[in-house]
C-alpha positions as CSV (number, residue, x, y, z in Angstrom):
1,M,-36.4,0.0,-31.6
2,K,-32.7,0.6,-32.4
3,R,-33.1,4.3,-32.5
4,R,-34.7,4.5,-29.0
5,L,-32.1,2.2,-27.5
6,A,-29.0,4.1,-28.6
7,P,-29.9,7.4,-26.8
8,R,-30.7,5.5,-23.7
9,L,-27.4,3.6,-23.7
10,R,-25.6,6.8,-24.4
11,F,-27.3,8.5,-21.5
12,V,-26.6,5.5,-19.1
13,A,-22.9,5.5,-20.2
14,V,-22.5,9.2,-19.7
15,A,-24.3,9.1,-16.3
16,L,-22.1,6.2,-15.1
17,A,-18.9,8.0,-16.3
18,G,-20.0,11.1,-14.4
19,L,-20.8,9.1,-11.3
20,M,-17.4,7.4,-11.4
21,L,-15.6,10.7,-11.7
22,I,-17.6,12.1,-8.7
23,V,-17.2,9.0,-6.5
24,G,-13.6,8.4,-7.6
25,C,-14.0,4.9,-9.1
26,G,-13.8,3.3,-5.6
27,Q,-10.2,4.3,-5.0
28,S,-9.3,4.1,-1.3
29,K,-7.5,6.9,0.4
30,A,-3.8,6.5,0.8
31,P,-2.7,5.4,4.3
32,L,-0.1,8.2,4.3
33,N,0.3,11.3,2.4
34,T,1.2,10.7,-1.3
35,T,4.8,11.9,-0.9
36,L,7.6,9.6,-0.3
37,P,7.9,8.3,3.3
38,V,10.1,10.1,5.8
39,A,11.5,9.0,9.1
40,Q,8.6,10.6,11.0
41,D,6.3,8.1,9.3
42,V,8.0,5.1,10.9
43,P,5.6,4.8,14.0
44,K,2.6,4.9,11.7
45,L,4.2,2.3,9.4
46,M,4.9,0.0,12.3
47,Q,1.2,0.3,13.2
48,M,0.2,-0.5,9.7
49,L,2.2,-3.7,9.8
50,E,-0.4,-4.8,12.3
51,S,-3.4,-3.8,10.3
52,K,-6.1,-6.2,9.4
53,K,-6.0,-4.9,5.8
54,R,-3.4,-6.8,3.7
55,T,-3.0,-3.7,1.5
56,D,-1.9,-1.7,4.5
57,R,0.5,-4.4,5.7
58,A,2.1,-4.7,2.2
59,A,2.3,-0.9,1.7
60,A,3.9,-0.5,5.1
61,A,6.5,-3.1,4.2
62,S,7.3,-1.3,1.0
63,Y,7.5,2.1,2.6
64,L,9.8,0.7,5.4
65,A,12.1,-0.8,2.7
66,A,12.3,2.6,1.0
67,L,13.3,4.2,4.3
68,A,15.9,1.5,4.9
69,E,17.4,2.1,1.5
70,K,17.7,5.8,2.3
71,G,19.2,5.0,5.8
72,Q,16.4,6.8,7.6
73,L,15.2,4.2,10.0
74,G,17.8,4.8,12.7
75,D,17.2,3.0,16.0
76,Q,13.9,1.6,14.7
77,S,15.6,-0.5,12.1
78,Q,15.9,-3.7,14.1
79,A,12.3,-3.6,15.3
80,A,11.1,-3.1,11.7
81,L,13.3,-5.9,10.4
82,T,12.0,-8.3,13.1
83,K,8.4,-7.5,12.3
84,L,9.0,-7.9,8.5
85,Q,10.6,-11.3,9.1
86,E,7.6,-12.3,11.1
87,L,5.3,-11.2,8.3
88,A,7.4,-12.9,5.6
89,Q,7.1,-16.2,7.5
90,K,3.6,-16.2,9.1
91,D,1.3,-13.8,7.3
92,K,-1.7,-15.6,5.7
93,E,-1.6,-13.4,2.6
94,E,0.9,-14.2,-0.1
95,T,1.1,-10.6,-1.3
96,V,2.1,-9.5,2.2
97,K,4.7,-12.3,2.5
98,R,6.2,-11.2,-0.8
99,A,6.2,-7.5,0.1
100,A,7.9,-8.3,3.4
101,A,10.5,-10.6,1.8
102,D,11.3,-7.8,-0.8
103,A,11.6,-5.3,2.1
104,I,13.9,-7.7,4.0
105,A,16.1,-8.0,0.9
106,K,16.3,-4.2,0.6
107,F,17.1,-4.0,4.4
108,Q,20.0,-6.4,3.9
109,G,21.2,-4.6,0.8
110,S,21.3,-1.3,2.6
111,G,23.2,-2.6,5.6
112,G,20.0,-2.8,7.6
């Protein structure tokens, strides 16, 4: 019995590993390209702050913070900061609140 079970388990393990490689282990596609955010991404990031997905809202907050640190938000800085403050206070997801609060701290550290 043990001899028959081992090849079957090995086959199942190899098949699952192959399937995971093909499918991508359930990874979602990045909301933006995988490079660092640039000023042209700000409109998309502002839309992402309104997303129903908490991961999109948290990622957008982090990306906006990175742009603020680089001084690339320009005239959209105040609108982004206002929306981040709203998320930090009112979002139902703790991860989004934390990401927004971290982003606000970076805004304030960069001179907003």
